[in-house]
FINU-280951 format. One line per field, with one value per residue (C-alpha): residue number from 1; x, y, z; residue in three letters. Coordinates in steps of 0.5 Angstrom, whole numbers. Layout:
BEGIN
num	NUM | ...
xx	X | ...
yy	Y | ...
zz	Z | ...
residuo	ALA | ...
REM end
This chain:
BEGIN
num	1 | 2 | 3 | 4 | 5 | 6 | 7 | 8 | 9 | 10 | 11 | 12 | 13 | 14 | 15 | 16 | 17 | 18 | 19 | 20 | 21 | 22 | 23 | 24 | 25 | 26 | 27 | 28 | 29 | 30 | 31 | 32 | 33 | 34 | 35 | 36 | 37 | 38 | 39 | 40 | 41 | 42 | 43 | 44 | 45 | 46 | 47 | 48 | 49 | 50 | 51 | 52 | 53 | 54 | 55 | 56 | 57 | 58 | 59 | 60 | 61 | 62 | 63 | 64 | 65 | 66 | 67 | 68 | 69 | 70 | 71 | 72 | 73 | 74 | 75 | 76 | 77 | 78 | 79 | 80 | 81 | 82 | 83 | 84 | 85 | 86 | 87 | 88 | 89 | 90 | 91 | 92 | 93 | 94 | 95 | 96 | 97 | 98 | 99 | 100 | 101 | 102 | 103 | 104 | 105 | 106 | 107 | 108 | 109 | 110 | 111 | 112 | 113 | 114 | 115 | 116 | 117 | 118 | 119 | 120 | 121 | 122 | 123 | 124 | 125 | 126 | 127 | 128 | 129 | 130 | 131 | 132 | 133 | 134 | 135 | 136 | 137 | 138 | 139 | 140 | 141 | 142 | 143 | 144 | 145 | 146 | 147 | 148 | 149 | 150 | 151 | 152 | 153 | 154 | 155 | 156 | 157 | 158 | 159 | 160 | 161 | 162 | 163 | 164 | 165 | 166 | 167 | 168 | 169 | 170 | 171 | 172 | 173 | 174 | 175 | 176 | 177 | 178 | 179 | 180 | 181 | 182 | 183 | 184 | 185 | 186 | 187 | 188 | 189 | 190 | 191 | 192 | 193 | 194 | 195 | 196 | 197 | 198 | 199 | 200 | 201 | 202 | 203 | 204 | 205 | 206 | 207 | 208 | 209 | 210 | 211 | 212 | 213 | 214 | 215 | 216 | 217 | 218 | 219 | 220 | 221 | 222 | 223 | 224 | 225 | 226 | 227 | 228 | 229 | 230 | 231 | 232 | 233 | 234 | 235 | 236 | 237 | 238 | 239 | 240 | 241 | 242 | 243 | 244 | 245 | 246 | 247 | 248 | 249 | 250 | 251 | 252 | 253 | 254 | 255 | 256 | 257 | 258 | 259 | 260 | 261 | 262 | 263 | 264 | 265 | 266 | 267 | 268 | 269 | 270 | 271 | 272 | 273 | 274 | 275 | 276 | 277 | 278 | 279 | 280 | 281 | 282 | 283 | 284 | 285 | 286 | 287 | 288 | 289 | 290
xx	85 | 86 | 85 | 83 | 79 | 81 | 88 | 93 | 93 | 86 | 87 | 92 | 88 | 82 | 88 | 90 | 83 | 81 | 87 | 86 | 79 | 82 | 86 | 82 | 80 | 77 | 70 | 71 | 76 | 72 | 74 | 82 | 86 | 84 | 76 | 73 | 72 | 65 | 61 | 59 | 66 | 68 | 62 | 65 | 72 | 69 | 65 | 71 | 75 | 69 | 68 | 76 | 79 | 86 | 86 | 90 | 89 | 94 | 90 | 83 | 86 | 88 | 81 | 78 | 83 | 81 | 73 | 75 | 76 | 82 | 84 | 90 | 92 | 94 | 87 | 84 | 89 | 85 | 78 | 81 | 84 | 78 | 73 | 78 | 80 | 87 | 92 | 92 | 99 | 104 | 110 | 116 | 119 | 124 | 131 | 136 | 132 | 136 | 138 | 131 | 128 | 132 | 132 | 124 | 121 | 126 | 125 | 121 | 122 | 121 | 119 | 115 | 110 | 107 | 99 | 97 | 90 | 85 | 88 | 95 | 97 | 103 | 102 | 107 | 105 | 110 | 109 | 112 | 112 | 113 | 117 | 115 | 107 | 107 | 103 | 102 | 102 | 101 | 103 | 101 | 100 | 103 | 104 | 111 | 115 | 121 | 126 | 122 | 115 | 119 | 122 | 115 | 112 | 117 | 115 | 108 | 109 | 114 | 108 | 103 | 107 | 108 | 111 | 111 | 117 | 121 | 121 | 124 | 132 | 133 | 130 | 131 | 131 | 134 | 138 | 133 | 135 | 129 | 132 | 135 | 139 | 133 | 129 | 134 | 135 | 128 | 129 | 136 | 133 | 129 | 136 | 134 | 140 | 138 | 140 | 141 | 140 | 145 | 144 | 139 | 138 | 130 | 130 | 134 | 128 | 124 | 118 | 116 | 117 | 112 | 107 | 108 | 106 | 100 | 97 | 97 | 95 | 89 | 87 | 91 | 90 | 82 | 80 | 81 | 84 | 81 | 86 | 90 | 84 | 81 | 88 | 88 | 82 | 83 | 89 | 87 | 81 | 85 | 90 | 85 | 83 | 90 | 92 | 85 | 82 | 88 | 91 | 98 | 103 | 108 | 103 | 100 | 94 | 92 | 91 | 97 | 92 | 89 | 92 | 89 | 87 | 79 | 75 | 74 | 67 | 64 | 57 | 58 | 51 | 48 | 52 | 51 | 57 | 57 | 60 | 63 | 65 | 71 | 72 | 66 | 67 | 74 | 76 | 71 | 71 | 68 | 65 | 60 | 54 | 53
yy	102 | 95 | 89 | 84 | 87 | 81 | 83 | 77 | 76 | 74 | 69 | 66 | 65 | 62 | 57 | 55 | 53 | 49 | 45 | 44 | 42 | 37 | 34 | 34 | 26 | 28 | 26 | 20 | 17 | 20 | 22 | 22 | 23 | 22 | 20 | 26 | 24 | 22 | 27 | 23 | 21 | 29 | 30 | 24 | 27 | 34 | 31 | 27 | 34 | 37 | 32 | 31 | 38 | 35 | 30 | 32 | 30 | 24 | 22 | 22 | 19 | 13 | 13 | 12 | 7 | 3 | 4 | 1 | 8 | 8 | 15 | 18 | 23 | 29 | 28 | 29 | 35 | 38 | 37 | 40 | 46 | 47 | 48 | 53 | 48 | 49 | 43 | 41 | 40 | 34 | 32 | 30 | 24 | 20 | 20 | 14 | 11 | 7 | 3 | 2 | 1 | -5 | -8 | -5 | -13 | -14 | -8 | -6 | 1 | 3 | 10 | 14 | 20 | 23 | 25 | 31 | 30 | 36 | 38 | 38 | 31 | 28 | 21 | 17 | 11 | 6 | 5 | 0 | 0 | -6 | -2 | -8 | -8 | -1 | -4 | 0 | -3 | 2 | -3 | 2 | 8 | 10 | 16 | 14 | 11 | 6 | 2 | -4 | -1 | -1 | -8 | -11 | -7 | -11 | -17 | -16 | -14 | -20 | -25 | -21 | -22 | -29 | -33 | -27 | -24 | -29 | -25 | -19 | -18 | -11 | -7 | 1 | 5 | 12 | 13 | 14 | 12 | 8 | 3 | -2 | -8 | -12 | -9 | -11 | -18 | -19 | -18 | -21 | -28 | -28 | -27 | -20 | -14 | -8 | -1 | 5 | 11 | 17 | 22 | 27 | 25 | 23 | 22 | 16 | 13 | 17 | 12 | 12 | 19 | 20 | 15 | 18 | 25 | 22 | 20 | 27 | 30 | 26 | 24 | 27 | 34 | 33 | 29 | 32 | 26 | 25 | 20 | 14 | 9 | 14 | 14 | 7 | 7 | 12 | 9 | 3 | 5 | 9 | 3 | -1 | 4 | 5 | -2 | -4 | 2 | 7 | 7 | 8 | 10 | 5 | -1 | 1 | 5 | -1 | -1 | -6 | -11 | -12 | -17 | -15 | -9 | -8 | -10 | -4 | 0 | 1 | 2 | 9 | 12 | 5 | 4 | 7 | 10 | 9 | 13 | 10 | 15 | 13 | 16 | 20 | 23 | 25 | 20 | 18 | 11 | 10 | 3 | 1 | -2 | -9
zz	-199 | -195 | -200 | -193 | -187 | -183 | -179 | -180 | -172 | -173 | -179 | -175 | -169 | -173 | -176 | -169 | -167 | -173 | -172 | -165 | -167 | -172 | -167 | -161 | -159 | -153 | -155 | -158 | -152 | -146 | -140 | -138 | -131 | -124 | -123 | -119 | -111 | -109 | -106 | -101 | -99 | -99 | -94 | -90 | -90 | -88 | -82 | -79 | -79 | -76 | -71 | -69 | -70 | -68 | -74 | -79 | -86 | -85 | -79 | -83 | -89 | -84 | -81 | -88 | -90 | -84 | -86 | -93 | -97 | -101 | -101 | -102 | -96 | -101 | -104 | -97 | -96 | -102 | -99 | -93 | -96 | -101 | -95 | -92 | -86 | -84 | -82 | -75 | -72 | -71 | -69 | -74 | -75 | -70 | -71 | -70 | -76 | -79 | -73 | -70 | -77 | -78 | -71 | -70 | -70 | -64 | -59 | -54 | -51 | -43 | -40 | -35 | -36 | -31 | -30 | -26 | -23 | -22 | -15 | -18 | -15 | -20 | -21 | -25 | -31 | -34 | -41 | -46 | -53 | -58 | -64 | -69 | -68 | -64 | -59 | -52 | -46 | -40 | -34 | -28 | -24 | -18 | -14 | -11 | -17 | -14 | -17 | -14 | -17 | -23 | -23 | -21 | -27 | -32 | -29 | -30 | -37 | -38 | -36 | -40 | -46 | -45 | -51 | -55 | -51 | -55 | -61 | -57 | -57 | -54 | -48 | -49 | -44 | -41 | -35 | -30 | -23 | -22 | -27 | -22 | -24 | -22 | -27 | -32 | -30 | -31 | -39 | -38 | -36 | -42 | -46 | -48 | -48 | -45 | -49 | -46 | -49 | -48 | -42 | -44 | -51 | -51 | -59 | -58 | -55 | -60 | -61 | -54 | -53 | -59 | -56 | -50 | -53 | -57 | -50 | -48 | -54 | -55 | -48 | -42 | -45 | -45 | -39 | -32 | -28 | -21 | -17 | -19 | -20 | -25 | -28 | -29 | -33 | -37 | -39 | -40 | -44 | -49 | -49 | -52 | -57 | -59 | -60 | -63 | -67 | -68 | -75 | -76 | -81 | -80 | -81 | -87 | -83 | -79 | -71 | -68 | -66 | -74 | -78 | -85 | -88 | -89 | -95 | -100 | -99 | -106 | -104 | -99 | -100 | -98 | -92 | -85 | -81 | -73 | -68 | -62 | -57 | -52 | -46 | -46 | -53 | -52 | -58 | -63 | -67 | -73 | -76 | -82 | -79 | -81
residuo	UNK | UNK | UNK | UNK | UNK | UNK | UNK | UNK | UNK | UNK | UNK | UNK | UNK | UNK | UNK | UNK | UNK | UNK | UNK | UNK | UNK | UNK | UNK | UNK | UNK | UNK | UNK | UNK | UNK | UNK | UNK | UNK | UNK | UNK | UNK | UNK | UNK | UNK | UNK | UNK | UNK | UNK | UNK | UNK | UNK | UNK | UNK | UNK | UNK | UNK | UNK | UNK | UNK | UNK | UNK | UNK | UNK | UNK | UNK | UNK | UNK | UNK | UNK | UNK | UNK | UNK | UNK | UNK | UNK | UNK | UNK | UNK | UNK | UNK | UNK | UNK | UNK | UNK | UNK | UNK | UNK | UNK | UNK | UNK | UNK | UNK | UNK | UNK | UNK | UNK | UNK | UNK | UNK | UNK | UNK | UNK | UNK | UNK | UNK | UNK | UNK | UNK | UNK | UNK | UNK | UNK | UNK | UNK | UNK | UNK | UNK | UNK | UNK | UNK | UNK | UNK | UNK | UNK | UNK | UNK | UNK | UNK | UNK | UNK | UNK | UNK | UNK | UNK | UNK | UNK | UNK | UNK | UNK | UNK | UNK | UNK | UNK | UNK | UNK | UNK | UNK | UNK | UNK | UNK | UNK | UNK | UNK | UNK | UNK | UNK | UNK | UNK | UNK | UNK | UNK | UNK | UNK | UNK | UNK | UNK | UNK | UNK | UNK | UNK | UNK | UNK | UNK | UNK | UNK | UNK | UNK | UNK | UNK | UNK | UNK | UNK | UNK | UNK | UNK | UNK | UNK | UNK | UNK | UNK | UNK | UNK | UNK | UNK | UNK | UNK | UNK | UNK | UNK | UNK | UNK | UNK | UNK | UNK | UNK | UNK | UNK | UNK | UNK | UNK | UNK | UNK | UNK | UNK | UNK | UNK | UNK | UNK | UNK | UNK | UNK | UNK | UNK | UNK | UNK | UNK | UNK | UNK | UNK | UNK | UNK | UNK | UNK | UNK | UNK | UNK | UNK | UNK | UNK | UNK | UNK | UNK | UNK | UNK | UNK | UNK | UNK | UNK | UNK | UNK | UNK | UNK | UNK | UNK | UNK | UNK | UNK | UNK | UNK | UNK | UNK | UNK | UNK | UNK | UNK | UNK | UNK | UNK | UNK | UNK | UNK | UNK | UNK | UNK | UNK | UNK | UNK | UNK | UNK | UNK | UNK | UNK | UNK | UNK | UNK | UNK | UNK | UNK | UNK | UNK | UNK | UNK | UNK | UNK | UNK | UNK
REM end
């Protein structure tokens, strides 16, 4: 006959529970670790994801930061993942990184991109991008780009910048034949050096290539352009959105024209979120009602 009715394993388990209970201070010190995300903020994340299917978790996090919600991108990803929403496609970062990073404040990049109308006519637009501020300038649209037209766009851009051109040191462009000596002379007159990318190496002008890709993904792939005048209006409206509202990771999720971050919002349940439709609802902008 066994002297004990309890197995040794059971006795050891009881002992482990007793020791764990004795040294458990969780009830006395309160909750530890990261606080849970508010349900209202989770709902807002899912709303932005539902209304903007092309936005990834970083783009949504940037919009929330602009609205005054300091939430981490990993938290946004966890909310989307828990809701069964997959990641949105995004491009990788630029190469030639070291030089462009150290010289960003003084570089302006130039490039052409095409716009196809609803009837298949190909138009050409010229874009300038300030590396330091990420400010976009679409200076013109034409059906027949020439060297003279490109030079006039350079003059228009330099005039629009005014005294701001004094902070720029370099113009980065490719070797397209439409960039003539007259085009370079416009910037050389402002004591700027012209940098040429290597033949057929678009990544050497990566920032400008990336912003052109952004214009295509967010606008041109979703709007039927009728003619030159319509293309100018569409690109001008998107330029205003890009410079005045769209957050940028390189600027701490601030738009190019923003000076400082908005104040954090704590009373989320008492605030009314307003949506502004840009380009007929192709793009959404969000602001809290005053």
